[in-house]
MDAnalysis code that builds the backbone (N, CA, C; Angstrom):
import MDAnalysis as mda
import numpy as np

u = mda.Universe.empty(489, n_residues=163, atom_resindex=np.repeat(np.arange(163), 3), trajectory=True)
u.add_TopologyAttr("name", ["N", "CA", "C"] * 163)
u.add_TopologyAttr("resid", np.arange(1, 164))
u.add_TopologyAttr("resname", ["UNK", "UNK", "UNK", "UNK", "UNK", "UNK", "UNK", "UNK", "UNK", "UNK", "UNK", "UNK", "UNK", "UNK", "UNK", "UNK", "UNK", "UNK", "UNK", "UNK", "UNK", "UNK", "UNK", "UNK", "UNK", "UNK", "UNK", "UNK", "UNK", "UNK", "UNK", "UNK", "UNK", "UNK", "UNK", "UNK", "UNK", "UNK", "UNK", "UNK", "UNK", "UNK", "UNK", "UNK", "UNK", "UNK", "UNK", "UNK", "UNK", "UNK", "UNK", "UNK", "UNK", "UNK", "UNK", "UNK", "UNK", "UNK", "UNK", "UNK", "UNK", "UNK", "UNK", "UNK", "UNK", "UNK", "UNK", "UNK", "UNK", "UNK", "UNK", "UNK", "UNK", "UNK", "UNK", "UNK", "UNK", "UNK", "UNK", "UNK", "UNK", "UNK", "UNK", "UNK", "UNK", "UNK", "UNK", "UNK", "UNK", "UNK", "UNK", "UNK", "UNK", "UNK", "UNK", "UNK", "UNK", "UNK", "UNK", "UNK", "UNK", "UNK", "UNK", "UNK", "UNK", "UNK", "UNK", "UNK", "UNK", "UNK", "UNK", "UNK", "UNK", "UNK", "UNK", "UNK", "UNK", "UNK", "UNK", "UNK", "UNK", "UNK", "UNK", "UNK", "UNK", "UNK", "UNK", "UNK", "UNK", "UNK", "UNK", "UNK", "UNK", "UNK", "UNK", "UNK", "UNK", "UNK", "UNK", "UNK", "UNK", "UNK", "UNK", "UNK", "UNK", "UNK", "UNK", "UNK", "UNK", "UNK", "UNK", "UNK", "UNK", "UNK", "UNK", "UNK", "UNK", "UNK", "UNK", "UNK", "UNK", "UNK", "UNK"])
u.atoms.positions = np.array([
    [21.919, 3.877, -12.014],
    [20.332, 3.016, -11.476],
    [19.505, 3.312, -12.480],
    [18.688, 2.040, -13.070],
    [17.762, 2.737, -13.811],
    [16.452, 3.873, -13.272],
    [16.119, 4.224, -14.445],
    [15.299, 5.151, -13.740],
    [13.689, 4.597, -13.912],
    [13.047, 4.329, -12.792],
    [12.074, 3.934, -12.679],
    [11.007, 4.839, -12.828],
    [9.522, 4.138, -13.048],
    [8.393, 4.895, -12.735],
    [8.256, 5.870, -11.857],
    [7.557, 6.685, -11.796],
    [6.507, 7.537, -10.480],
    [5.614, 6.766, -9.863],
    [5.630, 6.834, -8.424],
    [4.893, 6.379, -7.566],
    [3.432, 6.719, -8.058],
    [3.322, 8.427, -8.803],
    [2.123, 8.980, -9.002],
    [1.761, 8.414, -10.670],
    [2.543, 7.289, -10.849],
    [1.988, 6.927, -12.465],
    [0.950, 5.649, -12.177],
    [1.160, 4.915, -10.799],
    [0.425, 3.585, -10.545],
    [-0.651, 3.994, -9.523],
    [-0.368, 5.000, -8.277],
    [-1.090, 5.099, -7.354],
    [-2.906, 5.242, -7.819],
    [-3.737, 4.994, -6.866],
    [-4.765, 4.892, -6.769],
    [-5.058, 6.554, -6.584],
    [-6.097, 7.630, -7.062],
    [-6.440, 8.848, -6.636],
    [-8.016, 9.045, -6.210],
    [-8.544, 7.903, -6.787],
    [-9.845, 7.994, -6.049],
    [-10.159, 7.291, -4.999],
    [-9.847, 7.868, -3.898],
    [-10.029, 7.408, -2.456],
    [-11.174, 7.338, -1.536],
    [-11.514, 6.383, -1.298],
    [-12.268, 6.391, 0.154],
    [-11.747, 6.951, 0.769],
    [-11.787, 8.436, 1.785],
    [-11.841, 8.476, 3.450],
    [-12.959, 8.329, 4.097],
    [-12.016, 8.605, 5.513],
    [-12.917, 8.783, 6.659],
    [-12.472, 9.990, 7.345],
    [-13.565, 10.280, 8.096],
    [-13.371, 11.695, 8.886],
    [-13.159, 11.032, 10.619],
    [-12.501, 11.480, 11.157],
    [-11.981, 10.890, 12.743],
    [-13.147, 11.084, 13.311],
    [-14.546, 12.026, 13.131],
    [-15.673, 12.108, 14.028],
    [-16.753, 11.186, 13.330],
    [-16.716, 10.240, 12.298],
    [-17.325, 9.282, 11.790],
    [-17.736, 8.124, 12.522],
    [-18.860, 7.853, 12.282],
    [-19.439, 6.793, 13.163],
    [-18.198, 4.822, 12.846],
    [-18.075, 4.774, 13.723],
    [-17.089, 3.395, 13.371],
    [-17.689, 2.558, 12.776],
    [-19.097, 2.325, 12.945],
    [-19.577, 1.362, 12.356],
    [-20.071, 1.498, 10.869],
    [-20.181, 2.738, 10.893],
    [-20.430, 3.195, 9.154],
    [-19.157, 2.809, 8.331],
    [-17.934, 3.477, 8.665],
    [-17.209, 3.157, 8.328],
    [-16.911, 1.918, 7.908],
    [-17.274, 0.465, 8.748],
    [-16.810, -0.766, 8.748],
    [-18.125, -1.150, 7.530],
    [-18.857, -0.681, 7.288],
    [-19.886, -0.739, 6.459],
    [-19.852, -0.547, 5.060],
    [-18.693, 0.984, 5.379],
    [-18.206, 1.434, 3.656],
    [-17.460, 0.327, 3.225],
    [-16.046, -0.219, 4.539],
    [-15.237, -1.169, 4.189],
    [-15.615, -2.714, 3.504],
    [-16.945, -2.848, 4.259],
    [-17.533, -4.301, 3.680],
    [-18.147, -3.602, 2.459],
    [-18.682, -2.338, 1.965],
    [-19.793, -2.511, 0.822],
    [-18.358, -2.298, -0.419],
    [-17.453, -1.662, -0.231],
    [-16.693, -1.037, -1.354],
    [-15.794, -2.188, -1.428],
    [-15.414, -3.279, -0.640],
    [-14.390, -4.993, -0.694],
    [-13.032, -3.780, -0.324],
    [-13.205, -3.083, 0.488],
    [-11.441, -2.486, 0.619],
    [-11.201, -2.993, 1.963],
    [-9.957, -2.830, 2.276],
    [-9.485, -3.724, 3.425],
    [-8.665, -2.357, 4.842],
    [-9.211, -1.182, 3.740],
    [-8.939, 0.160, 4.660],
    [-8.806, 1.976, 3.838],
    [-9.028, 2.747, 4.692],
    [-8.409, 4.228, 4.247],
    [-8.163, 5.017, 4.506],
    [-7.407, 6.090, 4.223],
    [-7.179, 7.166, 5.045],
    [-8.150, 7.931, 5.637],
    [-7.394, 8.481, 6.674],
    [-8.368, 9.518, 7.875],
    [-7.962, 10.816, 7.875],
    [-8.686, 12.119, 7.365],
    [-8.284, 13.524, 7.174],
    [-8.965, 14.100, 8.080],
    [-8.472, 15.009, 8.626],
    [-9.149, 15.902, 9.260],
    [-9.959, 17.114, 8.437],
    [-10.678, 17.992, 9.252],
    [-11.296, 19.281, 7.906],
    [-10.053, 19.976, 7.251],
    [-9.204, 19.564, 7.594],
    [-8.175, 20.662, 6.905],
    [-7.356, 20.222, 5.616],
    [-8.029, 18.338, 5.231],
    [-8.021, 17.640, 4.524],
    [-6.452, 17.031, 4.533],
    [-6.030, 16.675, 5.789],
    [-4.202, 16.332, 6.355],
    [-4.357, 14.948, 6.871],
    [-3.760, 14.174, 6.730],
    [-3.522, 12.825, 6.823],
    [-3.732, 12.701, 7.939],
    [-4.874, 12.345, 8.823],
    [-3.819, 11.870, 10.460],
    [-3.996, 10.298, 10.817],
    [-4.564, 9.427, 9.753],
    [-4.898, 8.089, 10.414],
    [-4.743, 7.143, 9.484],
    [-4.890, 5.946, 9.572],
    [-5.556, 4.816, 8.945],
    [-6.304, 4.177, 9.232],
    [-7.457, 3.642, 8.680],
    [-8.968, 2.737, 9.559],
    [-8.675, 1.503, 8.332],
    [-8.251, 0.326, 9.431],
    [-8.299, -0.728, 8.456],
    [-8.887, -1.737, 8.967],
    [-9.141, -3.077, 8.482],
    [-9.932, -3.737, 9.202],
    [-9.115, -4.142, 10.657],
    [-7.798, -4.475, 10.875],
    [-7.536, -4.876, 12.105],
    [-8.207, -4.138, 12.976],
    [-8.007, -2.732, 12.353],
    [-8.139, -1.632, 13.831],
    [-9.495, -1.762, 13.849],
    [-10.511, -2.011, 12.684],
    [-11.649, -2.383, 13.273],
    [-12.115, -3.551, 14.061],
    [-11.745, -4.624, 13.956],
    [-11.722, -5.699, 14.619],
    [-11.662, -5.395, 16.423],
    [-10.924, -4.227, 16.659],
    [-10.633, -4.118, 18.255],
    [-11.937, -3.518, 18.456],
    [-13.179, -3.611, 17.803],
    [-14.338, -3.033, 18.744],
    [-14.151, -4.089, 19.962],
    [-14.580, -5.375, 18.674],
    [-14.783, -6.690, 19.389],
    [-13.775, -6.867, 20.497],
    [-12.869, -7.099, 20.087],
    [-11.191, -7.354, 21.795],
    [-12.001, -6.515, 22.589],
    [-11.752, -5.156, 22.391],
    [-11.698, -4.463, 23.652],
    [-13.273, -3.989, 24.129],
    [-14.207, -4.709, 23.439],
    [-15.597, -4.964, 24.254],
    [-15.712, -5.575, 25.577],
    [-14.972, -6.629, 26.055],
    [-15.294, -6.923, 27.621],
    [-14.906, -6.084, 28.378],
    [-13.707, -5.599, 27.996],
    [-13.099, -3.984, 28.837],
    [-13.736, -2.635, 28.999],
    [-14.651, -2.247, 28.118],
    [-15.591, -1.352, 28.423],
    [-17.100, -1.818, 28.391],
    [-17.258, -2.173, 29.590],
    [-18.366, -2.547, 29.656],
    [-19.365, -1.653, 30.267],
    [-18.775, -0.388, 30.298],
    [-18.898, 1.086, 31.201],
    [-19.841, 1.733, 30.002],
    [-21.526, 2.011, 30.441],
    [-22.359, 2.167, 29.201],
    [-22.244, 3.902, 28.916],
    [-21.257, 4.601, 29.756],
    [-20.987, 6.109, 29.273],
    [-20.118, 5.969, 28.364],
    [-19.233, 4.955, 28.677],
    [-17.933, 5.168, 27.571],
    [-18.113, 4.559, 25.996],
    [-18.711, 5.383, 25.620],
    [-18.606, 5.115, 23.913],
    [-17.407, 5.123, 23.269],
    [-16.728, 4.367, 22.572],
    [-15.784, 4.504, 21.615],
    [-16.590, 4.183, 20.240],
    [-16.686, 5.126, 19.277],
    [-17.770, 4.717, 18.906],
    [-17.412, 5.581, 16.885],
    [-16.187, 6.238, 17.534],
    [-15.813, 7.047, 16.557],
    [-14.829, 6.432, 15.734],
    [-14.461, 6.483, 14.321],
    [-13.431, 6.099, 13.457],
    [-12.091, 6.775, 14.603],
    [-11.956, 8.025, 15.073],
    [-10.141, 8.310, 16.097],
    [-10.284, 7.621, 16.853],
    [-11.063, 6.696, 17.473],
    [-11.100, 5.807, 18.499],
    [-10.231, 4.545, 18.369],
    [-10.176, 4.411, 16.744],
    [-9.708, 3.419, 16.405],
    [-8.578, 3.257, 15.077],
    [-8.504, 4.247, 14.563],
    [-7.315, 4.287, 13.218],
    [-6.175, 4.229, 14.196],
    [-5.460, 3.693, 13.141],
    [-3.663, 3.965, 13.466],
    [-3.616, 5.198, 13.265],
    [-2.927, 5.935, 14.513],
    [-1.768, 7.390, 13.560],
    [-0.291, 7.453, 13.490],
    [0.128, 6.134, 13.701],
    [1.522, 6.217, 13.489],
    [0.918, 5.624, 11.942],
    [1.594, 6.658, 10.624],
    [1.169, 6.335, 9.707],
    [2.996, 6.584, 8.845],
    [3.017, 5.088, 8.139],
    [3.873, 5.049, 6.957],
    [3.785, 5.792, 5.663],
    [4.099, 6.789, 5.424],
    [3.628, 7.815, 4.257],
    [4.664, 7.229, 3.042],
    [4.551, 7.349, 1.902],
    [5.517, 7.950, 0.725],
    [5.328, 9.216, -0.159],
    [6.634, 9.972, -0.084],
    [6.372, 11.259, -0.739],
    [6.169, 10.788, -2.233],
    [5.229, 11.947, -3.126],
    [4.922, 11.959, -4.152],
    [6.394, 11.922, -5.413],
    [7.207, 12.521, -4.703],
    [8.366, 12.146, -5.579],
    [9.457, 10.934, -5.906],
    [8.778, 10.077, -4.900],
    [9.432, 8.702, -5.193],
    [8.870, 7.974, -6.204],
    [10.118, 7.467, -6.241],
    [9.537, 5.731, -7.167],
    [9.100, 4.359, -7.294],
    [8.496, 3.545, -7.562],
    [8.146, 2.339, -7.752],
    [9.213, 1.595, -6.837],
    [10.498, 1.709, -7.611],
    [11.369, 1.219, -6.644],
    [11.301, 1.172, -5.131],
    [11.503, 2.736, -4.700],
    [11.400, 3.031, -3.349],
    [9.877, 2.599, -2.738],
    [8.925, 2.489, -3.479],
    [7.925, 2.157, -2.639],
    [7.892, 0.630, -2.674],
    [8.567, -0.005, -3.793],
    [8.946, -1.972, -3.738],
    [9.869, -1.953, -2.173],
    [10.607, -1.104, -1.859],
    [12.051, -1.087, -0.767],
    [10.859, -1.049, 0.710],
    [10.229, -0.529, 0.166],
    [9.228, -0.341, 2.108],
    [8.107, -1.005, 1.840],
    [7.552, -1.585, 1.135],
    [6.924, -2.893, 1.293],
    [7.613, -3.720, 1.985],
    [8.695, -3.945, 1.040],
    [9.345, -5.344, 1.571],
    [9.792, -4.996, 3.176],
    [10.001, -3.926, 3.439],
    [10.926, -4.098, 4.468],
    [9.755, -3.546, 5.781],
    [8.610, -3.186, 5.258],
    [7.935, -2.453, 6.730],
    [6.680, -3.340, 6.724],
    [5.980, -4.421, 5.549],
    [4.610, -5.241, 5.827],
    [3.607, -4.433, 5.442],
    [3.790, -3.218, 5.159],
    [2.748, -2.778, 4.754],
    [2.370, -3.235, 3.592],
    [0.528, -2.667, 3.548],
    [0.174, -3.595, 2.321],
    [-0.411, -1.730, 1.688],
    [-0.399, -1.267, 1.781],
    [-0.342, 0.232, 0.956],
    [0.160, 1.263, 1.724],
    [0.757, 2.289, 1.235],
    [1.028, 3.942, 1.304],
    [0.471, 4.901, 0.573],
    [0.252, 5.746, 1.673],
    [-0.474, 6.837, 1.159],
    [1.005, 8.007, 0.676],
    [0.048, 8.536, -0.598],
    [1.235, 9.240, -1.187],
    [1.010, 10.739, -1.042],
    [1.905, 11.574, -0.498],
    [1.597, 12.674, -0.114],
    [2.758, 13.222, -0.516],
    [2.160, 15.181, -0.667],
    [2.676, 16.187, -1.472],
    [2.485, 17.144, -0.485],
    [3.470, 18.036, 0.071],
    [3.412, 19.319, 0.827],
    [2.362, 19.009, 1.794],
    [2.648, 17.738, 2.499],
    [1.674, 17.013, 3.982],
    [0.409, 17.056, 3.381],
    [-0.130, 17.360, 1.815],
    [-1.211, 16.539, 1.651],
    [-1.340, 15.343, 1.272],
    [-2.768, 14.604, 1.054],
    [-2.776, 13.141, 0.701],
    [-3.276, 13.329, -0.968],
    [-2.222, 12.944, -1.831],
    [-2.518, 12.968, -3.017],
    [-3.054, 11.483, -3.541],
    [-2.444, 10.586, -3.042],
    [-3.255, 9.155, -3.656],
    [-2.784, 8.082, -2.402],
    [-2.964, 6.766, -3.107],
    [-2.513, 5.666, -1.839],
    [-1.629, 4.850, -3.457],
    [-0.428, 4.107, -2.889],
    [-0.016, 3.144, -3.567],
    [-0.034, 1.741, -2.822],
    [-0.158, 0.778, -3.550],
    [-0.501, -0.459, -2.696],
    [0.391, -1.483, -3.541],
    [0.800, -2.692, -3.052],
    [1.436, -3.932, -3.298],
    [0.871, -3.961, -4.475],
    [0.191, -4.171, -4.592],
    [-0.047, -4.869, -6.155],
    [-0.611, -3.672, -7.467],
    [-0.355, -2.629, -7.189],
    [0.150, -1.154, -7.895],
    [1.422, -1.153, -8.458],
    [2.775, -1.377, -7.575],
    [4.033, -1.715, -7.552],
    [4.224, -2.908, -8.355],
    [3.184, -4.261, -8.399],
    [3.420, -5.360, -9.152],
    [3.358, -5.201, -10.169],
    [1.907, -4.532, -10.312],
    [1.780, -4.069, -12.036],
    [2.560, -3.098, -12.823],
    [3.057, -2.221, -12.183],
    [4.817, -1.838, -12.569],
    [5.768, -2.745, -12.960],
    [6.022, -3.416, -12.172],
    [6.897, -4.323, -12.301],
    [6.554, -5.208, -14.075],
    [5.403, -5.434, -13.642],
    [4.973, -6.189, -14.832],
    [5.516, -5.365, -16.370],
    [5.067, -4.542, -16.117],
    [5.087, -2.942, -17.580],
    [6.736, -2.782, -17.706],
    [7.249, -3.313, -16.836],
    [8.931, -2.650, -16.971],
    [9.441, -4.158, -18.409],
    [10.630, -3.014, -19.012],
    [10.743, -4.316, -19.869],
    [12.516, -4.809, -18.962],
    [12.743, -5.950, -19.048],
    [13.401, -6.472, -18.977],
    [15.019, -6.353, -19.523],
    [15.993, -5.579, -18.793],
    [17.106, -5.214, -19.583],
    [18.437, -5.172, -18.773],
    [18.141, -6.542, -17.989],
    [19.444, -6.961, -17.359],
    [19.544, -7.911, -18.245],
    [21.416, -7.735, -18.418],
    [22.181, -8.494, -19.132],
    [22.629, -9.754, -18.100],
    [21.948, -10.766, -18.096],
    [22.277, -12.268, -17.229],
    [23.298, -12.815, -17.334],
    [23.644, -12.325, -18.633],
    [24.776, -13.377, -19.206],
    [26.164, -12.377, -19.343],
    [27.236, -12.516, -18.831],
    [28.581, -11.673, -18.687],
    [28.816, -12.016, -20.327],
    [29.792, -10.517, -21.062],
    [29.887, -10.902, -22.428],
    [30.957, -11.654, -22.947],
    [31.745, -11.905, -21.570],
    [33.087, -13.092, -21.803],
    [32.455, -14.203, -22.130],
    [31.221, -14.501, -21.858],
    [30.751, -15.990, -22.451],
    [29.836, -15.846, -23.641],
    [29.936, -14.954, -24.102],
    [29.738, -14.831, -25.564],
    [30.005, -16.124, -26.322],
    [28.736, -16.786, -26.882],
    [29.653, -17.921, -28.223],
    [29.057, -19.212, -26.875],
    [29.383, -19.523, -25.899],
    [29.535, -20.133, -24.802],
    [28.488, -20.446, -23.814],
    [27.174, -19.720, -23.801],
    [26.188, -19.327, -22.918],
    [26.040, -20.608, -22.727],
    [25.702, -21.187, -21.569],
    [25.119, -22.137, -20.954],
    [23.608, -22.115, -20.970],
    [23.274, -23.202, -21.034],
    [21.858, -23.808, -21.400],
    [21.303, -23.621, -20.092],
    [19.797, -23.281, -20.309],
    [19.253, -22.948, -19.008],
    [18.140, -24.299, -19.102],
    [17.955, -25.013, -17.618],
    [17.332, -26.401, -17.466],
    [16.155, -25.751, -18.179],
    [15.224, -26.755, -18.985],
    [14.031, -26.488, -19.078],
    [12.607, -26.198, -17.952],
    [13.520, -26.422, -16.540],
    [12.072, -25.775, -15.241],
    [12.778, -24.961, -15.051],
    [13.563, -24.151, -15.420],
    [13.704, -22.907, -14.581],
    [13.321, -22.142, -15.775],
    [12.803, -22.616, -17.346],
    [12.843, -21.464, -18.183],
    [11.478, -20.464, -17.423],
    [11.142, -19.052, -18.413],
    [10.127, -18.340, -17.808],
    [9.929, -17.922, -19.583],
    [8.858, -16.911, -19.559],
    [8.547, -16.004, -20.850],
    [10.267, -14.937, -20.921],
    [10.469, -14.167, -20.004],
    [11.883, -13.215, -19.501],
    [13.030, -13.846, -20.498],
    [12.980, -15.530, -20.031],
    [14.442, -15.807, -20.111],
    [14.412, -17.429, -20.847],
    [14.251, -17.139, -22.404],
    [13.756, -18.048, -23.251],
    [15.020, -18.957, -23.727],
    [16.397, -18.708, -23.431],
    [17.057, -19.293, -24.021],
    [17.637, -20.955, -23.857],
    [17.889, -21.653, -24.538],
    [17.967, -23.130, -24.564],
    [18.855, -23.124, -24.494],
])
């Protein structure tokens, strides 16, 4: 199998993170201000304990009619964050990340090493990696050498310029 680049070559490392006791509205303001769709939630030890996404924040509106008790204040990140987290190990490559994205539906995966958050890889990061890979797949069998079929013009890309 081809040697693919590591997820650590393409992951983001300067992440915005939240703490579980942070005010949910402050976290929402951060998501809006930074134009991001979610961020990891870390405990005091720096361990990944959740993810807060836009969808998680929308639960405030959905749950409001059910929480009319003024003493019931769900106003912390920990009350809305997702705790079922799919992560990827720092020793995995972009093929592994692409496989996870295709089969899970997630848009981003926290990258962990020894249970610590070291970065985050997104679908866009994997696309960037794919774009930089040189195509080395032979699409035409050797037995067709000298009599390769011509590719129709509407199927040509910059990767397969044979005429």
